[in-house]
Structures are given as C-alpha cells and as structure tokens.
C-alpha positions, 0 to 999 in steps of 0.5 A: 491937652497933654498936661490934662492927660498927665493929670488924668493918669495921675488921678486914675482910681483903682476901680477905673484901672480894673475896668481897663484890665478887664478890657485888655483881658489882664488878670491879677490880684488886687494888691498887684493891680495897686502896685502896677497902677502906682508904677504907671502913675509914677513913671509917665516919662518912661511911658513916653520915651521908648528907650525907658519903657523897659524899666516899667516892663521889668518892674511889672514882670517881677510882680507878675509873669512874662505872659501877664507883663506882655499883656500889660505892655499892650495896655501901656502901648495902646491906652496910656502911651497915646494919651501922653503923646498928644 
C-alpha cells in the first residue's frame, strides 16, 4: 500500500494539487504551485522522517512566506505524511 501511495504522490497532477490547496485555504501563484508540488514529489523521504521535514519547510518558506509555509506544513502533515506512513 505504501508503494502505491508513493506512486500516487509521484503522479499527482497540478490540477489535483490545486484542489488540495483550495481545501487547505492556501493561495499561491501557479508557478509557485508547480515548484511546491515538485518539492513534495521529490522529497517524500523528508516527509516521512520528521528530522528532515525542515528541509522541505525551508524550501517552501523561500518560495512563499512564513504564513503560507505554515499552511503548507499543515497540508503536508495532514494529507501527504499519513499516505506515506501506511
């Protein structure tokens, strides 16, 4: 099941990611959305292991703001992380 979830995240389309962003009330321009999605897809290990999640947070904070980054962290912890820990 975990491998299927990894594949799901790796194959996640921007359109579906935009839906998640709306559900979590996260606003950012489309280029930033693409970059954040790419960060999530390419750093699944860091999502699973708490001691590395700060790396993702730092990348996102540089792309957005502290406020938006914290909202994205909620998305990561409540949507993506549970998928990867199955």
